[in-house]
All heavy atoms as a GROMACS GRO file, in nm:
protein
  480
    1MET      N    1  -1.020   5.533   9.308
    1MET     CA    2  -1.050   5.663   9.256
    1MET      C    3  -1.156   5.651   9.150
    1MET      O    4  -1.154   5.558   9.070
    1MET     CB    5  -0.924   5.728   9.197
    1MET     CG    6  -0.878   5.845   9.276
    1MET     SD    7  -0.722   5.915   9.229
    1MET     CE    8  -0.752   5.975   9.067
    2ALA      N    9  -1.248   5.747   9.152
    2ALA     CA   10  -1.356   5.747   9.051
    2ALA      C   11  -1.404   5.890   9.031
    2ALA      O   12  -1.388   5.974   9.119
    2ALA     CB   13  -1.470   5.659   9.098
    3LEU      N   14  -1.463   5.917   8.918
    3LEU     CA   15  -1.526   6.046   8.895
    3LEU      C   16  -1.656   6.048   8.975
    3LEU      O   17  -1.734   5.955   8.969
    3LEU     CB   18  -1.556   6.067   8.747
    3LEU     CG   19  -1.433   6.085   8.657
    3LEU    CD1   20  -1.478   6.088   8.511
    3LEU    CD2   21  -1.356   6.209   8.693
    4ASP      N   22  -1.678   6.156   9.049
    4ASP     CA   23  -1.796   6.165   9.133
    4ASP      C   24  -1.814   6.311   9.173
    4ASP      O   25  -1.721   6.391   9.163
    4ASP     CB   26  -1.779   6.079   9.257
    4ASP     CG   27  -1.910   6.046   9.327
    4ASP    OD1   28  -2.016   6.097   9.286
    4ASP    OD2   29  -1.905   5.968   9.424
    5GLU      N   30  -1.930   6.344   9.219
    5GLU     CA   31  -1.957   6.477   9.273
    5GLU      C   32  -1.941   6.469   9.424
    5GLU      O   33  -1.974   6.369   9.486
    5GLU     CB   34  -2.101   6.520   9.238
    5GLU     CG   35  -2.122   6.547   9.090
    5GLU     CD   36  -2.041   6.664   9.039
    5GLU    OE1   37  -2.027   6.764   9.113
    5GLU    OE2   38  -1.987   6.655   8.927
    6PRO      N   39  -1.892   6.578   9.486
    6PRO     CA   40  -1.877   6.580   9.631
    6PRO      C   41  -2.013   6.567   9.700
    6PRO      O   42  -2.113   6.618   9.653
    6PRO     CB   43  -1.816   6.714   9.660
    6PRO     CG   44  -1.767   6.768   9.532
    6PRO     CD   45  -1.843   6.699   9.423
    7ARG      N   46  -2.010   6.496   9.814
    7ARG     CA   47  -2.129   6.485   9.899
    7ARG      C   48  -2.108   6.568  10.023
    7ARG      O   49  -1.997   6.607  10.053
    7ARG     CB   50  -2.149   6.338   9.936
    7ARG     CG   51  -2.176   6.252   9.813
    7ARG     CD   52  -2.201   6.109   9.851
    7ARG     NE   53  -2.219   6.032   9.728
    7ARG     CZ   54  -2.214   5.903   9.722
    7ARG    NH1   55  -2.189   5.833   9.829
    7ARG    NH2   56  -2.230   5.840   9.607
    8ASP      N   57  -2.214   6.589  10.099
    8ASP     CA   58  -2.203   6.668  10.221
    8ASP      C   59  -2.107   6.606  10.321
    8ASP      O   60  -2.046   6.676  10.400
    8ASP     CB   61  -2.342   6.684  10.287
    8ASP     CG   62  -2.432   6.773  10.206
    8ASP    OD1   63  -2.382   6.853  10.123
    8ASP    OD2   64  -2.556   6.762  10.222
    9SER      N   65  -2.091   6.474  10.319
    9SER     CA   66  -2.005   6.403  10.414
    9SER      C   67  -1.860   6.395  10.366
    9SER      O   68  -1.778   6.332  10.434
    9SER     CB   69  -2.059   6.262  10.438
    9SER     OG   70  -2.057   6.188  10.317
   10ASP      N   71  -1.824   6.458  10.254
   10ASP     CA   72  -1.688   6.450  10.201
   10ASP      C   73  -1.602   6.570  10.244
   10ASP      O   74  -1.653   6.679  10.267
   10ASP     CB   75  -1.692   6.452  10.047
   10ASP     CG   76  -1.746   6.325   9.988
   10ASP    OD1   77  -1.748   6.221  10.056
   10ASP    OD2   78  -1.788   6.330   9.871
   11LYS      N   79  -1.473   6.545  10.251
   11LYS     CA   80  -1.375   6.653  10.259
   11LYS      C   81  -1.335   6.679  10.114
   11LYS      O   82  -1.312   6.586  10.037
   11LYS     CB   83  -1.252   6.610  10.340
   11LYS     CG   84  -1.278   6.600  10.488
   11LYS     CD   85  -1.151   6.580  10.562
   11LYS     CE   86  -1.100   6.681  10.654
   11LYS     NZ   87  -1.155   6.803  10.688
   12VAL      N   88  -1.325   6.805  10.076
   12VAL     CA   89  -1.297   6.841   9.937
   12VAL      C   90  -1.167   6.924   9.935
   12VAL      O   91  -1.150   7.017  10.014
   12VAL     CB   92  -1.412   6.921   9.875
   12VAL    CG1   93  -1.380   6.961   9.731
   12VAL    CG2   94  -1.540   6.839   9.879
   13PHE      N   95  -1.077   6.887   9.844
   13PHE     CA   96  -0.949   6.954   9.827
   13PHE      C   97  -0.933   6.991   9.680
   13PHE      O   98  -0.975   6.914   9.593
   13PHE     CB   99  -0.832   6.864   9.868
   13PHE     CG  100  -0.844   6.809  10.007
   13PHE    CD1  101  -0.903   6.687  10.028
   13PHE    CD2  102  -0.796   6.880  10.115
   13PHE    CE1  103  -0.915   6.634  10.156
   13PHE    CE2  104  -0.806   6.829  10.243
   13PHE     CZ  105  -0.864   6.705  10.264
   14GLU      N  106  -0.871   7.106   9.654
   14GLU     CA  107  -0.838   7.143   9.514
   14GLU      C  108  -0.688   7.162   9.502
   14GLU      O  109  -0.624   7.217   9.593
   14GLU     CB  110  -0.911   7.274   9.477
   14GLU     CG  111  -1.055   7.249   9.440
   14GLU     CD  112  -1.114   7.368   9.365
   14GLU    OE1  113  -1.054   7.414   9.266
   14GLU    OE2  114  -1.221   7.411   9.407
   15ASP      N  115  -0.634   7.114   9.391
   15ASP     CA  116  -0.491   7.127   9.366
   15ASP      C  117  -0.470   7.135   9.215
   15ASP      O  118  -0.515   7.048   9.140
   15ASP     CB  119  -0.413   7.008   9.424
   15ASP     CG  120  -0.263   7.029   9.421
   15ASP    OD1  121  -0.217   7.141   9.412
   15ASP    OD2  122  -0.193   6.927   9.423
   16ASN      N  123  -0.405   7.241   9.171
   16ASN     CA  124  -0.375   7.261   9.028
   16ASN      C  125  -0.497   7.247   8.939
   16ASN      O  126  -0.491   7.188   8.831
   16ASN     CB  127  -0.266   7.165   8.983
   16ASN     CG  128  -0.130   7.199   9.042
   16ASN    OD1  129  -0.098   7.314   9.058
   16ASN    ND2  130  -0.054   7.097   9.074
   17GLY      N  131  -0.610   7.297   8.985
   17GLY     CA  132  -0.732   7.293   8.905
   17GLY      C  133  -0.810   7.161   8.912
   17GLY      O  134  -0.914   7.149   8.848
   18PHE      N  135  -0.761   7.066   8.990
   18PHE     CA  136  -0.831   6.940   9.008
   18PHE      C  137  -0.898   6.940   9.144
   18PHE      O  138  -0.841   6.986   9.243
   18PHE     CB  139  -0.735   6.820   9.002
   18PHE     CG  140  -0.676   6.799   8.864
   18PHE    CD1  141  -0.550   6.850   8.834
   18PHE    CD2  142  -0.745   6.730   8.767
   18PHE    CE1  143  -0.494   6.832   8.709
   18PHE    CE2  144  -0.692   6.713   8.642
   18PHE     CZ  145  -0.567   6.763   8.612
   19LYS      N  146  -1.020   6.887   9.150
   19LYS     CA  147  -1.094   6.877   9.275
   19LYS      C  148  -1.096   6.730   9.320
   19LYS      O  149  -1.129   6.641   9.240
   19LYS     CB  150  -1.235   6.927   9.259
   19LYS     CG  151  -1.313   6.935   9.388
   19LYS     CD  152  -1.454   6.983   9.366
   19LYS     CE  153  -1.459   7.129   9.334
   19LYS     NZ  154  -1.595   7.183   9.330
   20PHE      N  155  -1.058   6.705   9.443
   20PHE     CA  156  -1.057   6.570   9.500
   20PHE      C  157  -1.154   6.566   9.618
   20PHE      O  158  -1.153   6.658   9.700
   20PHE     CB  159  -0.916   6.533   9.549
   20PHE     CG  160  -0.814   6.530   9.442
   20PHE    CD1  161  -0.741   6.642   9.408
   20PHE    CD2  162  -0.792   6.412   9.370
   20PHE    CE1  163  -0.646   6.639   9.307
   20PHE    CE2  164  -0.697   6.409   9.270
   20PHE     CZ  165  -0.624   6.521   9.238
   21CYS      N  166  -1.233   6.464   9.626
   21CYS     CA  167  -1.323   6.448   9.738
   21CYS      C  168  -1.297   6.312   9.804
   21CYS      O  169  -1.272   6.212   9.735
   21CYS     CB  170  -1.469   6.463   9.698
   21CYS     SG  171  -1.526   6.353   9.568
   22VAL      N  172  -1.300   6.312   9.937
   22VAL     CA  173  -1.272   6.192  10.012
   22VAL      C  174  -1.375   6.185  10.125
   22VAL      O  175  -1.402   6.285  10.193
   22VAL     CB  176  -1.131   6.200  10.077
   22VAL    CG1  177  -1.102   6.076  10.157
   22VAL    CG2  178  -1.024   6.223   9.973
   23ASP      N  179  -1.433   6.068  10.146
   23ASP     CA  180  -1.525   6.049  10.254
   23ASP      C  181  -1.458   6.090  10.386
   23ASP      O  182  -1.344   6.050  10.414
   23ASP     CB  183  -1.569   5.901  10.262
   23ASP     CG  184  -1.664   5.878  10.377
   23ASP    OD1  185  -1.782   5.911  10.360
   23ASP    OD2  186  -1.617   5.827  10.480
   24SER      N  187  -1.523   6.173  10.466
   24SER     CA  188  -1.464   6.225  10.588
   24SER      C  189  -1.418   6.116  10.685
   24SER      O  190  -1.312   6.128  10.746
   24SER     CB  191  -1.563   6.318  10.658
   24SER     OG  192  -1.590   6.431  10.580
   25ASN      N  193  -1.498   6.010  10.700
   25ASN     CA  194  -1.458   5.902  10.789
   25ASN      C  195  -1.334   5.831  10.738
   25ASN      O  196  -1.245   5.797  10.817
   25ASN     CB  197  -1.571   5.800  10.804
   25ASN     CG  198  -1.691   5.857  10.877
   25ASN    OD1  199  -1.675   5.939  10.968
   25ASN    ND2  200  -1.809   5.817  10.837
   26LEU      N  201  -1.323   5.805  10.609
   26LEU     CA  202  -1.204   5.745  10.553
   26LEU      C  203  -1.084   5.835  10.570
   26LEU      O  204  -0.977   5.790  10.610
   26LEU     CB  205  -1.225   5.712  10.404
   26LEU     CG  206  -1.105   5.655  10.330
   26LEU    CD1  207  -1.065   5.519  10.390
   26LEU    CD2  208  -1.133   5.642  10.181
   27TYR      N  209  -1.103   5.964  10.548
   27TYR     CA  210  -0.992   6.060  10.561
   27TYR      C  211  -0.938   6.059  10.705
   27TYR      O  212  -0.818   6.064  10.727
   27TYR     CB  213  -1.036   6.200  10.520
   27TYR     CG  214  -0.926   6.301  10.529
   27TYR    CD1  215  -0.827   6.305  10.432
   27TYR    CD2  216  -0.918   6.390  10.635
   27TYR    CE1  217  -0.723   6.397  10.439
   27TYR    CE2  218  -0.816   6.482  10.641
   27TYR     CZ  219  -0.718   6.484  10.544
   27TYR     OH  220  -0.616   6.573  10.551
   28GLU      N  221  -1.026   6.052  10.803
   28GLU     CA  222  -0.980   6.048  10.943
   28GLU      C  223  -0.900   5.921  10.972
   28GLU      O  224  -0.809   5.923  11.053
   28GLU     CB  225  -1.099   6.062  11.037
   28GLU     CG  226  -1.155   6.203  11.036
   28GLU     CD  227  -1.251   6.228  11.149
   28GLU    OE1  228  -1.247   6.156  11.250
   28GLU    OE2  229  -1.329   6.324  11.137
   29GLN      N  230  -0.932   5.811  10.904
   29GLN     CA  231  -0.858   5.686  10.926
   29GLN      C  232  -0.721   5.688  10.861
   29GLN      O  233  -0.627   5.640  10.918
   29GLN     CB  234  -0.937   5.567  10.868
   29GLN     CG  235  -1.060   5.531  10.942
   29GLN     CD  236  -1.136   5.418  10.874
   29GLN    OE1  237  -1.088   5.360  10.778
   29GLN    NE2  238  -1.253   5.387  10.925
   30VAL      N  239  -0.710   5.744  10.741
   30VAL     CA  240  -0.586   5.734  10.662
   30VAL      C  241  -0.497   5.857  10.669
   30VAL      O  242  -0.380   5.851  10.631
   30VAL     CB  243  -0.612   5.695  10.515
   30VAL    CG1  244  -0.686   5.563  10.505
   30VAL    CG2  245  -0.688   5.805  10.442
   31GLY      N  246  -0.551   5.970  10.712
   31GLY     CA  247  -0.472   6.093  10.717
   31GLY      C  248  -0.451   6.151  10.580
   31GLY      O  249  -0.532   6.132  10.489
   32GLY      N  250  -0.341   6.224  10.561
   32GLY     CA  251  -0.313   6.289  10.435
   32GLY      C  252  -0.300   6.189  10.320
   32GLY      O  253  -0.253   6.078  10.338
   33ILE      N  254  -0.342   6.230  10.204
   33ILE     CA  255  -0.343   6.144  10.086
   33ILE      C  256  -0.262   6.211   9.974
   33ILE      O  257  -0.279   6.330   9.948
   33ILE     CB  258  -0.486   6.116  10.038
   33ILE    CG1  259  -0.564   6.046  10.150
   33ILE    CG2  260  -0.487   6.033   9.911
   33ILE    CD1  261  -0.714   6.038  10.124
   34LYS      N  262  -0.178   6.133   9.909
   34LYS     CA  263  -0.100   6.184   9.796
   34LYS      C  264  -0.146   6.109   9.670
   34LYS      O  265  -0.154   5.986   9.670
   34LYS     CB  266   0.048   6.156   9.821
   34LYS     CG  267   0.137   6.193   9.705
   34LYS     CD  268   0.283   6.157   9.734
   34LYS     CE  269   0.369   6.179   9.610
   34LYS     NZ  270   0.506   6.130   9.631
   35VAL      N  271  -0.176   6.182   9.565
   35VAL     CA  272  -0.215   6.123   9.438
   35VAL      C  273  -0.111   6.163   9.333
   35VAL      O  274  -0.079   6.281   9.319
   35VAL     CB  275  -0.354   6.170   9.393
   35VAL    CG1  276  -0.394   6.112   9.257
   35VAL    CG2  277  -0.459   6.135   9.498
   36ASP      N  278  -0.056   6.065   9.261
   36ASP     CA  279   0.044   6.092   9.159
   36ASP      C  280   0.009   6.008   9.037
   36ASP      O  281  -0.066   5.912   9.044
   36ASP     CB  282   0.181   6.056   9.214
   36ASP     CG  283   0.295   6.126   9.141
   36ASP    OD1  284   0.269   6.195   9.042
   36ASP    OD2  285   0.409   6.115   9.186
   37ALA      N  286   0.064   6.044   8.924
   37ALA     CA  287   0.043   5.967   8.800
   37ALA      C  288   0.166   5.881   8.778
   37ALA      O  289   0.279   5.928   8.786
   37ALA     CB  290   0.021   6.059   8.682
   38GLY      N  291   0.143   5.753   8.751
   38GLY     CA  292   0.251   5.660   8.725
   38GLY      C  293   0.238   5.599   8.588
   38GLY      O  294   0.142   5.628   8.514
   39TYR      N  295   0.326   5.511   8.552
   39TYR     CA  296   0.326   5.446   8.423
   39TYR      C  297   0.196   5.368   8.395
   39TYR      O  298   0.144   5.370   8.286
   39TYR     CB  299   0.448   5.353   8.413
   39TYR     CG  300   0.452   5.272   8.286
   39TYR    CD1  301   0.480   5.331   8.164
   39TYR    CD2  302   0.427   5.135   8.289
   39TYR    CE1  303   0.486   5.257   8.047
   39TYR    CE2  304   0.431   5.060   8.173
   39TYR     CZ  305   0.460   5.121   8.055
   39TYR     OH  306   0.462   5.046   7.939
   40MET      N  307   0.145   5.302   8.498
   40MET     CA  308   0.027   5.217   8.482
   40MET      C  309  -0.104   5.287   8.529
   40MET      O  310  -0.207   5.225   8.532
   40MET     CB  311   0.044   5.088   8.561
   40MET     CG  312   0.158   5.002   8.513
   40MET     SD  313   0.132   4.938   8.345
   40MET     CE  314   0.008   4.817   8.374
   41GLY      N  315  -0.097   5.414   8.567
   41GLY     CA  316  -0.216   5.485   8.613
   41GLY      C  317  -0.185   5.566   8.734
   41GLY      O  318  -0.071   5.605   8.757
   42PHE      N  319  -0.287   5.593   8.814
   42PHE     CA  320  -0.269   5.675   8.933
   42PHE      C  321  -0.208   5.596   9.048
   42PHE      O  322  -0.239   5.477   9.066
   42PHE     CB  323  -0.401   5.735   8.980
   42PHE     CG  324  -0.452   5.839   8.885
   42PHE    CD1  325  -0.558   5.810   8.798
   42PHE    CD2  326  -0.397   5.966   8.880
   42PHE    CE1  327  -0.606   5.906   8.711
   42PHE    CE2  328  -0.443   6.062   8.793
   42PHE     CZ  329  -0.549   6.032   8.708
   43ILE      N  330  -0.128   5.664   9.129
   43ILE     CA  331  -0.069   5.605   9.251
   43ILE      C  332  -0.128   5.684   9.365
   43ILE      O  333  -0.115   5.808   9.371
   43ILE     CB  334   0.084   5.618   9.247
   43ILE    CG1  335   0.141   5.544   9.125
   43ILE    CG2  336   0.143   5.566   9.378
   43ILE    CD1  337   0.285   5.580   9.098
   44VAL      N  338  -0.196   5.615   9.457
   44VAL     CA  339  -0.260   5.679   9.572
   44VAL      C  340  -0.193   5.627   9.697
   44VAL      O  341  -0.193   5.505   9.720
   44VAL     CB  342  -0.410   5.652   9.574
   44VAL    CG1  343  -0.477   5.720   9.693
   44VAL    CG2  344  -0.476   5.696   9.444
   45GLU      N  345  -0.137   5.717   9.777
   45GLU     CA  346  -0.069   5.677   9.901
   45GLU      C  347  -0.128   5.761  10.015
   45GLU      O  348  -0.165   5.876   9.996
   45GLU     CB  349   0.081   5.702   9.893
   45GLU     CG  350   0.149   5.623   9.785
   45GLU     CD  351   0.297   5.658   9.771
   45GLU    OE1  352   0.339   5.766   9.817
   45GLU    OE2  353   0.370   5.575   9.715
   46SER      N  354  -0.132   5.701  10.135
   46SER     CA  355  -0.183   5.775  10.251
   46SER      C  356  -0.081   5.771  10.364
   46SER      O  357   0.007   5.684  10.367
   46SER     CB  358  -0.316   5.716  10.297
   46SER     OG  359  -0.299   5.586  10.345
   47GLU      N  360  -0.098   5.864  10.458
   47GLU     CA  361  -0.010   5.868  10.576
   47GLU      C  362  -0.021   5.740  10.657
   47GLU      O  363   0.077   5.689  10.710
   47GLU     CB  364  -0.047   5.986  10.665
   47GLU     CG  365  -0.008   6.120  10.615
   47GLU     CD  366  -0.051   6.231  10.709
   47GLU    OE1  367  -0.117   6.205  10.811
   47GLU    OE2  368  -0.019   6.345  10.679
   48ARG      N  369  -0.143   5.688  10.670
   48ARG     CA  370  -0.170   5.569  10.748
   48ARG      C  371  -0.248   5.469  10.664
   48ARG      O  372  -0.370   5.465  10.667
   48ARG     CB  373  -0.249   5.606  10.874
   48ARG     CG  374  -0.176   5.700  10.968
   48ARG     CD  375  -0.256   5.730  11.094
   48ARG     NE  376  -0.385   5.795  11.067
   48ARG     CZ  377  -0.405   5.925  11.061
   48ARG    NH1  378  -0.304   6.008  11.074
   48ARG    NH2  379  -0.524   5.974  11.041
   49PRO      N  380  -0.176   5.384  10.587
   49PRO     CA  381  -0.244   5.288  10.502
   49PRO      C  382  -0.339   5.196  10.582
   49PRO      O  383  -0.309   5.165  10.697
   49PRO     CB  384  -0.132   5.207  10.440
   49PRO     CG  385  -0.011   5.292  10.453
   49PRO     CD  386  -0.031   5.375  10.578
   50LEU      N  387  -0.447   5.158  10.521
   50LEU     CA  388  -0.540   5.063  10.586
   50LEU      C  389  -0.473   4.928  10.600
   50LEU      O  390  -0.395   4.886  10.515
   50LEU     CB  391  -0.669   5.052  10.504
   50LEU     CG  392  -0.750   5.181  10.492
   50LEU    CD1  393  -0.867   5.162  10.399
   50LEU    CD2  394  -0.797   5.229  10.627
   51SER      N  395  -0.503   4.857  10.705
   51SER     CA  396  -0.434   4.733  10.736
   51SER      C  397  -0.473   4.616  10.645
   51SER      O  398  -0.408   4.512  10.646
   51SER     CB  399  -0.461   4.691  10.881
   51SER     OG  400  -0.601   4.671  10.898
   52SER      N  401  -0.574   4.632  10.560
   52SER     CA  402  -0.618   4.522  10.474
   52SER      C  403  -0.520   4.494  10.360
   52SER      O  404  -0.531   4.392  10.292
   52SER     CB  405  -0.757   4.549  10.418
   52SER     OG  406  -0.755   4.663  10.336
   53GLY      N  407  -0.424   4.583  10.337
   53GLY     CA  408  -0.325   4.563  10.230
   53GLY      C  409  -0.380   4.595  10.096
   53GLY      O  410  -0.485   4.652  10.081
   54GLY      N  411  -0.307   4.558   9.992
   54GLY     CA  412  -0.348   4.584   9.854
   54GLY      C  413  -0.330   4.730   9.819
   54GLY      O  414  -0.269   4.808   9.893
   55ASN      N  415  -0.381   4.767   9.703
   55ASN     CA  416  -0.372   4.907   9.664
   55ASN      C  417  -0.510   4.968   9.663
   55ASN      O  418  -0.610   4.897   9.668
   55ASN     CB  419  -0.303   4.922   9.529
   55ASN     CG  420  -0.374   4.850   9.417
   55ASN    OD1  421  -0.495   4.849   9.417
   55ASN    ND2  422  -0.302   4.794   9.325
   56CYS      N  423  -0.517   5.098   9.655
   56CYS     CA  424  -0.646   5.168   9.667
   56CYS      C  425  -0.744   5.126   9.556
   56CYS      O  426  -0.862   5.123   9.575
   56CYS     CB  427  -0.626   5.318   9.668
   56CYS     SG  428  -0.769   5.408   9.721
   57GLY      N  429  -0.690   5.092   9.438
   57GLY     CA  430  -0.776   5.054   9.328
   57GLY      C  431  -0.854   4.926   9.356
   57GLY      O  432  -0.960   4.902   9.297
   58SER      N  433  -0.806   4.844   9.447
   58SER     CA  434  -0.874   4.718   9.474
   58SER      C  435  -0.974   4.728   9.587
   58SER      O  436  -1.047   4.632   9.615
   58SER     CB  437  -0.771   4.610   9.505
   58SER     OG  438  -0.704   4.640   9.626
   59CYS      N  439  -0.979   4.840   9.658
   59CYS     CA  440  -1.066   4.848   9.776
   59CYS      C  441  -1.212   4.870   9.738
   59CYS      O  442  -1.300   4.845   9.820
   59CYS     CB  443  -1.017   4.955   9.871
   59CYS     SG  444  -1.038   5.126   9.808
   60GLY      N  445  -1.240   4.916   9.617
   60GLY     CA  446  -1.378   4.932   9.574
   60GLY      C  447  -1.446   5.058   9.625
   60GLY      O  448  -1.562   5.079   9.596
   61SER      N  449  -1.376   5.139   9.702
   61SER     CA  450  -1.441   5.262   9.749
   61SER      C  451  -1.409   5.376   9.653
   61SER      O  452  -1.299   5.392   9.607
   61SER     CB  453  -1.394   5.300   9.889
   61SER     OG  454  -1.258   5.333   9.887
   62GLY      N  455  -1.511   5.449   9.619
   62GLY     CA  456  -1.492   5.564   9.531
   62GLY      C  457  -1.506   5.692   9.611
   62GLY      O  458  -1.517   5.689   9.733
   63CYS      N  459  -1.506   5.799   9.546
   63CYS     CA  460  -1.522   5.929   9.609
   63CYS      C  461  -1.656   5.934   9.680
   63CYS      O  462  -1.759   5.906   9.619
   63CYS     CB  463  -1.511   6.036   9.503
   63CYS     SG  464  -1.510   6.199   9.567
   64GLY      N  465  -1.657   5.960   9.804
   64GLY     CA  466  -1.783   5.968   9.876
   64GLY      C  467  -1.818   5.846   9.955
   64GLY      O  468  -1.908   5.844  10.036
   65GLY      N  469  -1.752   5.734   9.930
   65GLY     CA  470  -1.776   5.611  10.006
   65GLY      C  471  -1.904   5.545   9.968
   65GLY      O  472  -1.971   5.578   9.872
   66ASN      N  473  -1.941   5.446  10.046
   66ASN     CA  474  -2.062   5.367  10.021
   66ASN      C  475  -2.172   5.403  10.115
   66ASN      O  476  -2.158   5.439  10.220
   66ASN     CB  477  -2.031   5.217  10.036
   66ASN     CG  478  -1.935   5.170   9.929
   66ASN    OD1  479  -1.926   5.231   9.823
   66ASN    ND2  480  -1.866   5.063   9.956
   0.00000   0.00000   0.00000
């Protein structure tokens, strides 16, 4: 997760006054995404986690992709 402006290729969602943008290709791979706040920071979970393992913070992709 990172602060970023939405791009034309992003899916954009708003919830409780927060705007979230996700690269459309990534969204199609992982399905629905849940973002929650935990003790150590944000917790990001998806319907279909990527097979590479790890957590989303380690994947290096931000809002809008590369």
